[in-house]
N, C-alpha and C positions, 0 to 999 in steps of 0.2 A: 775066818781071815778072808777068804776069796769074796765073800758078800759084802764084807767090809770095804774092800778095795773097789768093787763094783760101784758101791753107794758114793764113794768119794770121787769116783772119775766122773759120774753123772752129775754130782754137785759142780765139780769144776766145769763141766760141759754147760750147765745150765747158767753158770755164773758169767761165762765167756758170750752166751747168746743175749743175756740182758744188758752187758756193756755193748755188745755190737748194736742192739736197738737203739740204745740211747746216743751212740756216735752217729747213726743214721739219723735219728731225729734231729739231733742239733744240726747235722749237715742240711737236712731239709729246711730247718728254719734259716739257716743262712742263705741260702738259694733264694728263698722267698722273700727275705729282706733284701738282698741283692737287687732282686727285681723290682722291688716297691720303690728303693731309691732311685735305680734307673728310671722308672716309669716318672717318679717325681721330678727328676732332673730334666725329662723332656717337656714335662707340662711347664716347669719353670721357663724353659726356652721358648716354648710357644707363646706365652704369656709376654715374655720380653720381647720377642719379636714383633707382637702385635702392638704392643705400647710404642715402641719404635716407629712403627708403620704408622700409626696414628699421629705421633708427633711429627713426623716427615710430612704427611698429609696437612696437618694444622699450620705448617709452615706457610703453606701456599697462601697468596693472598685473597681475600674474600672477594666476591663479585661486586663491583662497582654499584652504586645506588645513587641514581641522577634524580634531582630535583625536575619538576615539570618544564622548569625555565631551560635547564640544561639538556634536557630532552628535546626540546625544540631547537636548541642550538646543533645538537647531534643530527638531527633531522635535516636541518637547514644545509648543514655542510655536505652530507650525503647527496642531498638534492641538487645543490650548486655543483658540486664535482659531476655528477650524471649529466646534468645540462650542458656542461662545460664540452663533456666527451661528445654529446650528441651535437652540439654546435659544430664541433670539428669535423662530424661525420658528414653532417648536411653542407658544409663548406665544401667537401670533396666531391660532390655530386658534379658530373661530367656537363650537365645541362645548364648549371648554375651562373647567372651573371656574374662576372669578375667583381664588380662592386659590391654585390650582395655576399659574395664569398669573402671579400675583405670585411664587411660588417659583421659576419658570423664569426670570424677570427677574432675580431674585438671584444665580441660578445663572451667567447670563450675565455680570453684572457682575464676580462673583468670577473667572470665567475670563478675563476681559478683564484684570483686575489680575495674574493669576497668568502671562498670557502676557507682559506687560511685565516682570514681575520675573526671568522665566526665560531673556529673550531677550539675546543676545550683544550687544556693543557695536556700534553701526552706524559706517560711514564718515562723515565730513561731507558736506553737502549739496554737489553739483556747482557749481563756479564757471561763470561765463558761458562761459570759454573750454572747458568740458567738455559742449559741445553740439555736434551734427553740422551739417552745412550745412542741414538741414531744420529744424533748431531743436529736435530731439529730444535728449533727455538721455543723455548717455554716461556715466553713473555708474559706478564701479567694482562688482565682484561683491559688495564688503561692504554695498553699500546694498540688494541685492536681498531680496525678502521671504524668509523663512524656508522657505516651500515650495519657492522656486526654489534658494536655496541649499543645500538639503538634499540636492542632486544632487552636492555637492563630495566630495572623498575623505575616507578615514579617516585615523588616526593613521599608518598605514604609508604614507601618500602616494599611494595609488593610487586611481584612480576608483571609485567605487561608485554603485550606483543609489541613488536616496532610499529610506529606510525608510518605509514606508507608516504613516501614523499611524492608530491605531484610531480609526474613526468619522470621521476627517477625509475620506476618499475617499467615503464613503457621505453625508456631509453635503453635500460640494460638488457631487459628480457627481449623485447619485440625488436630493439635494434639490430639484432643479427638476422631477424627475418624479415622485418619491414624496413626498407631504405629510409633513412632520416631524411626529411625535406624541409623546406621553408616553413609552410603552413602548420606542420606538426610540431615544429620546434617552436613558432609563434604561440600555439595554443598552450604548451607546457611553460615558456616563459611568463605569458600573462598569467597563468595559475600561480606560479612561483613568487611574482612579483606580489600578489594579493595576499599568499600565504605568509610571505615574510614581513608585510606591514601589519598582519594580525599577530604575528608571532613577536613582533616588538612591543606590542601592548602590555604583554605580561611578563617580559623579560627583565633580568636584571638591568640596572641603569646603563652600564656601559655596553652589554651586548645589544641592548635595546636600540641604541644609536646606530651600531653596525648593521642590525638587522632591518632597520628603517631605511638606511642610506642604499643597502643592497636592493631593497624592495624598489625605491625610488628608481634607482639605476636599471633595473630590471623592466620597470613600467615604460621607463623612456625608450628602452631597446625594443620592446616589444612594439611600440608605435612605429618606430624607425623601420623594424623589419615589416611592419605591416604596410606602410607606405612603398618599401620597395617591392612588395609582392602585389600592389596594387588592391589591398584588402583592407578592412578594417581590422583594428588590433583586438575588437571585443572588450576593450576597457572603456569605463565612462570617462567623461571629463573629470580631470582631477579635482576641479573645485566643487564637483557635486558628490565626491565620496565623503559620507559622514562619518562621525566617530561611531554611531550605531551600525554602521555596515561592518566596521571592524571588530566589533564586539558581538555580534550576531551569530547565532549558531550555524555551524557548518551546513546545515539544511536549509538555512535561511536564505533571503535574497541576496546576502553577501557570500553565498558558497563560492567555491573555487571555479565555477563555470566561467569566471571573468566577465559575465554579462551583466553586471550590477546597473541597474537602471538609476537615472539620475532620482534624486529624493524629491523633487518638486517639478512641476510643470514649468517648461522652458517655452518662452515666446519664439517662434521660428524666425520671426523677422528681427530679434535682437541682435546688435551688432557683435561681430566676432573680432577677439585679438589676434594676436600672433598663432600661427599653426592652427588656425580655425578653431580656437577655444571659443565655445560660445559663453557670452556673459548672461548672468541670471536677469530674468525680466523684473525683479524687484530687489529690494534692499534685504530680503530674508537671505540668512546666510548660506550659501552653497554648500559649506562643509559640515553644518550643524543647523538644519532647518528650524526655524521658530517663527513665531508671530511676529511679522514687523513691528505691530505697535510694541509689544514687548521689548524689542530691540530698541526702538525709538525712546523707550522711557527707561533707562537703566537703574532707575531709584530702587532702593532696596524694597523687598516685598513686606507685607503687612506682617509676616511671621517672623521678621527680625526684630532683635529686641536692642540693637546698637552695638552687639559683639559680633565681630567678623567670624565666619565659620571656616573649615577647612584648613589646609596647612598654609602656612605663610609663604612657602614656596609656590604654591600654586595661586594665591592672590598676587604674588609678586609677578609670576609668569604671565598672567592673564593683563596685568597692567601694562608690562613692556610689549603685549603682543598688541593691544589697543592702541598704544602710542605709535608702535612701528606701522599698523595698518592706516591709522588717519593720517600719518605722515606720507605714506604711499599715496593715499587717496588723494591727497592735495597735490602732491607731485605730477600724477597723471593727468588731472585738471589743468596744471599750468602747461605741461607738455602739449596738451591738446590745443591750447591758444597758440602754441609756438609752431605747430606743424599745419601743414595746409589740408591734410586729411584727418580730422580729429576723431573719426569713429573708434578706431582701434584703442586710442588712449583713453577715451571716454568709458569703455568697455572695462577695461582693466580699472578704472577708477571705480567703477560700480562693484566689481569683484573684491576690491579692498574694503570698500564701504560695508560691505556684507560681512568680511571678516572682522573688522572691527565691531560691528553690531553684535556679532556672535560673543567675541571677548567681553563687551559691556553686559550682555544677558548672563553669562555665567558669571561675572563679578558680582551681579545682582543676586544671584543666587547664593552666593557665598556673604550675602549682607555687606558688600562693599560698595559704597557711594562712588559714582564715577562722573566726574565733571564733564560738560558737554566739550566736544572737540573744539580746538580754537579755530579761529576763522582762517588761519593761514600759518605757515613755517616760514623760515627764512631760507631763501632760495640763492645759491652761490652763483657767480658768473660763469663757472664750468657748466652748470646745468644748463645756463640759456645758451651757451656756445653747442654743446651738444647734448642734447636731452635724451637720446637713446642711450649714449654709453652711461650718462648719470643714472638713468633707470635700471640699467643692466646690473650696475654695482648695486643699486638699491635692493634689486630683486636678490641678487647674491648675499647681500646682507640680511634679508629675511630669511633665506634657506639656513644660513650659518645659526641665526637667532633662534629658528625653531628646532635645530638639531640640538642645541644646547637645552632648549626646554624639554625634550624627550627625555633626557637622562637627569633632570632636575625636579620635576613634577611628580606627584604621587600618582599611584595606579588609578585613582578615581577620575583623574583628567589626562591620563596618558593618551586614550584613544584620541581625544582632541588634538593634542600636541602631535601625535603621529600622522593624522589626516592633513592638519594644518603644514605639517613639515613636508610632505608629500606634494600638496598643492604649490608651496613655496619654491620647491625645488623644480618642479615642471614650468613654472612661471619664469624661474631664473633661466632654465634652459630655452624657453621660447624667446626670451629677451636676447639670446646670443651667448650664455655661459658655455664654455665646452664642457662636454660630458665626460667625467670620468668614473672610476670605478666607486668612489663614495662620495657622491655629489653633498656639498654642504658641510662636511667634516674637514675640510682643509682652509687655512685662512682664519681670519677672525672677523667679526663683524664690526663696523665702525663707520665714521664720517669718511668717505671716499668720494674724490671728484667733484665736491662741491654739491652732493646731493644734499637734499632736506634734512637739516639737522634735527635731533631728538628733541631739542627745546622748543617748546610752544610759545613762538613770538609773533607777533603782528607782521603781515607780510609787508615788505617796503611798497612804498607808494609808486616805484617805478616797475613792480612786478606785474606782468600782464594779467588782468583779472581773470579768474577761472572762469571756464567755458562749461556750460550744463550744470546739471544738479551738483551742488558743493557738499551736501550730506552733512554739513555742520556749518 
């Protein structure tokens, strides 16, 4: 009996041990399962946080992508603002003549207005939510200054380094080390004028007019500052700047050195017009050189089959330009007969004849037959009473005419329109038109003060006979 009790006790003890092992195993599995759930929960939290972070970052606006034309506007804005600051710095030089200081202040004001006009639209101001934890603004890239935004991409959508603006880097970086003076500002203003005219060739129609007008203003300001300093501006006569100069590679003869040479030989003895503008020695166009024989015979070439080429807007622009230049040529010939010294008026007549020949040659290239210029135009009494005032308004009409053509012609003839516009602006200013920030963009062209009318009509019998070459 004793042995039987011992066996029963051992069996009971073994059963308790088995049950205890099972409990321990179940508890271990529960612990492992809990740990697995905790780890899974942590992983879910990490993934959710990553997704939320990505979502927050994707809400930021993408970097702006600018076309080549928009990039040129950004560069021009930065260049104009830097030049305005340089002009103000130069005006503060103690040894500067007061008159030159006032001129530099005017230059700075014009450049500020031009920078505002050429700037791209900006994004709205950031909302209170658009700030970081430290209170710093987190505006989009669209609100960045032009100097920063110019580091964006071109029309191809690929990143590119910002195009250095002529004079901007010198004015911004070296300005703190080298005092800004008149000669340095003159050089930078001259370069900016040429660059602005070149930029206008490829810009969108609206900005093209603004860039061309800013370039014409800066061209004139450079000439005036050069006169105040008693030095040459480094710019050619406006009538010698060709369309090819504006489309040439930067490394070519029309590079931003500002020392573009005239496109054809000039006769040193040729008469000069207002402000010392030298008239060309022949009727070859000063703004688009060509064989005078071609200009004298604007008939369509043998390649033409009776169908005009090019855009209708281009053909109409050239027809309008030729008619206006023929009108001006005749007006100056009549003015020469009314003035005691006809040399200046005759020199201007030759310039306008050359411009008319250029328009006729371009029309011939587009297979557009051009009728010969009329023998004369109707001249009003106001013209006879004050030829200078009438011709000044005629030249202002020309500047406004070409300003309109800059924004209406195709890119194929835009360079001609820009070069012709700049030449017309400089002639208008030579004739006494006040200089403003956007010459040629204010007012409207039309028949004013009895100037020669566009209609080609025979000259009245009592009109003084033209003096010198009539060109038609």
